[in-house]
N, C-alpha and C positions, 0 to 999 in steps of 0.2 A: 645685482640689486644692491649689495652691500656698498659697492662703489658709488651708486646713485645716492644712497642715503648719506654717506659720508660727504659727498659733494654738496648735497642739499644743506647739511649741517654747516659745512664750511661757508657756503654761500650765505646761509642765514646769519652766521656770525659776522661776516663782512658786511652784509646788508644792514643788519641792525647797527653795526658800528658806523656805517656810512649813510644811514638815513639822513637826508638833508632836508631842511625846510628853511624857508626864507626868514622866519621870525623866531630865532632862539633855538635852544637845545631840544632834542627829541624827548618827548614826555613818556612816562611809564605807560600811559594810555595808548600812545602810538605804538610802542613796543609790543603791547598786548595784541593789538590788531595784526601787526606784521607776523608775530610768532604764531598766532592762531592760523594764519594762512599757511605757514610752514608746516604746522602740525597736520593740517589737512593733506598737504602734498606728501609728506612722509607716510602718512597712513595709507594714502592711495598707492604709493609705491610698494608698501608691504603687501597689500591686497593683490596687486598685480603680480608681484613676485611669487607669492604662495600659490596663486591660481595657476601660474605658468608651470611651477614645479609639479603641482598636482596633475595638470593636463598632460605633462610630459611623462607621467607614470612613475615618477620618482617617489612620490608619496601617495597614499590613498586619500579618499575623501574624508574618511574618519581621522586620519592623521593631520589633515589640513584644518579640521574643524575647530580646534582650540584657538589657533591663530586667527582664523576668519571670524570666529565668534568675538574675539577681543577687538579685531579691526572694526567689526560692526558696532560694537559698543562705543569705540572712539568716534566713529562717524556720527552716530546718533547724538552723542554728547557734544561733539563739535557743532553740529547743526543747532542744537539747543542754545549753546553759548553764543554762537554767531547771531542768532535771532535776538538775543538779549542785547548784545553789543551794538547791533545795527540800529537799535532804538536810541542810542546815545549814552553818554556817561551818567546822566541822571537816572535813566532806567536801569543801567547796569549797577549803579549804586544801590538802588532799591531791591535788587535781586542778588546782592553780594553773596548771601548764604548759598543760593542755588548755584551760582557760578563756581564758588569755591568747592562745593560738593561735587559738581561734575568734573572739575579738574582733578580733584582728589580721587574720584572714581577711576579716571583714566590712569593716573599714577599708580594707585594701589592695585588695581586689577592687572596691570602690566607687570608690576613687581611680583605679584603672586604667581602669574603665569611663568615668568622667567625662573623664579626660584623653585617652582614645582618640577621643572624639567618636563612639563607636560606640553611641550610644543608639538609633539607628534612627529617630529623629524628625527629619523634614526641616524642619518649620515652625520658624523661629528662636525664636518666642515659646514654643512648646511645648517645644522643646529646652531653652531656658533654664529653664522651669518644672520639667521633670523633672531637670535638672542640679541645681537648687537643692534639690529634694526628696531626691535621692540624696546630696547633700552634707550634708543634715540627718542622714541615717542615718550617714554616715561620722563626722560630728562627734559624734553621740551615742555611737557605738561608742568613740570616743576618750575621751569623758567617763566612760563606764562602766569602761573600762580603767584610767583614772587613779584613779577611786574604788576599784576593786578592788585596785589596787596599794596604795592607802592602807589599805584594810581588811587587807591582808596585812602591813602595817607596812613597806613598801618606800618 
């Protein structure tokens, strides 16, 4: 799973750098949309990975719960943000406080979970892998937030 997340982040970096359009440079608004798609993909990979580890019997349902709870929060926030973004930049501008709040929630809750050591995974190697995956989500939320603020002109 860690390799998939790293691959996604590398692809994201190259994709964002290589987004081409016929008329001019890539806007912050376009980067927000691309990065939101990547956030959903990474979040899905985290969920798939933790469920697989739990089903293999490596960790209990209770141990998987903190990561799955966070993953669910990310998914719900992502859906809410995508709903706003899909209405266009005018709608997104009018709901800027809500978008920033949701992105900050993803970032802050992920950071708290990582720092608490409450990932529920006892194996040090697996703990490190899930920590890195969750850090990838946190980092991507920060990137989306920065791009969104650029799109807003802040």
